[in-house]
C-alpha positions in Angstrom: 144.0 116.3 174.5 140.9 118.1 175.8 140.4 119.7 179.2 136.7 119.8 180.3 135.9 122.4 183.1 132.8 122.7 185.3 132.2 124.8 188.5 129.6 124.5 191.2 129.1 126.0 194.7 128.1 124.7 198.1 127.5 126.4 201.4 130.8 126.4 203.4 129.2 124.2 206.1 128.5 121.5 203.4 131.8 121.7 201.6 133.5 118.8 203.4 130.6 116.5 202.8 130.4 117.5 199.1 134.1 116.9 198.7 133.7 113.4 200.2 130.8 112.7 197.9 132.7 113.9 194.9 135.7 111.7 195.8 133.4 108.7 196.2 131.1 109.2 193.2 132.3 111.8 190.7 136.0 110.9 190.5 135.4 107.3 189.7 132.6 108.5 187.4 135.2 110.3 185.3 138.2 108.0 185.6 136.3 104.8 184.8 135.5 106.0 181.3 137.9 105.0 178.6 139.8 108.0 177.3 139.9 109.8 180.6 143.5 110.9 181.3 143.0 112.4 184.8 140.9 114.7 186.9 141.7 117.7 189.1 139.2 118.7 191.8 139.8 122.3 192.9 138.2 123.9 195.9 138.3 127.4 197.4 136.3 129.4 199.9 134.8 132.5 198.5 135.4 135.8 200.3 132.2 137.6 199.3 129.7 135.0 200.5 129.6 131.9 202.7 130.1 129.5 199.8 132.8 127.1 198.6 133.6 126.8 194.9 134.4 123.5 193.4 135.9 123.3 189.9 136.3 119.9 188.2 138.9 119.7 185.4 138.9 116.4 183.6 141.4 115.5 180.8 140.4 113.5 177.8 142.1 112.0 174.8 139.5 113.5 172.4 136.1 115.0 172.1 134.8 111.5 171.2 135.9 110.4 174.6 134.2 113.4 176.2 131.0 112.4 174.4 131.3 108.9 175.7 131.3 110.4 179.2 128.8 113.3 178.8 126.4 112.0 176.2 125.2 113.4 172.9 125.6 117.1 174.0 129.1 117.3 175.5 128.6 121.0 176.3 126.0 120.1 179.0 127.3 119.4 182.5 127.0 115.9 184.0 125.4 115.7 187.4 125.3 112.9 190.0 122.3 111.8 192.0 122.9 113.8 195.2 124.4 117.0 193.6 121.2 119.0 194.2 121.4 118.2 197.9 124.7 120.0 198.1 124.9 122.7 195.4 123.5 126.1 196.0 124.5 127.2 192.5 126.1 125.4 189.5 127.0 125.8 185.9 124.7 123.9 183.6 127.3 123.9 180.8 131.0 123.2 180.6 133.9 124.5 178.7 136.3 122.5 176.6 139.8 123.6 175.9 142.5 122.0 173.8 145.5 121.2 175.9 148.7 122.2 174.1 151.3 121.3 176.8 151.6 119.6 180.2 154.4 118.8 182.6 155.7 115.3 181.8 154.1 113.5 184.7 150.8 115.3 185.1 148.7 113.1 182.9 148.4 109.3 183.0 148.7 107.6 179.6 149.6 110.9 178.1 149.2 111.1 174.3 152.6 111.6 172.6 151.5 114.9 171.0 150.3 116.6 174.3 153.4 118.6 174.8 
């Protein structure tokens, strides 16, 4: 199983609207792709500037499934139509980690060898 991680930042005043947008557009954009096993959307207010950080962690059966979502360069971040409206900064690349264990009920359709 592969965990794909991306982070972007909004102004605090726009964080709620961006969260709503991500729930409406990005979450289905991940979960509607075959091979997606789940998504975590993390949010935290920064203390050193008036920004909110959003981190998306999506779980995939394989790198081939990641490529089906991300395209021919799976290391590049995927952006949605209105992201530029909200984001004051963003990572242009993502990280991929091999998941070696999860709690039993964290992941839907969990592969048998995922811990």
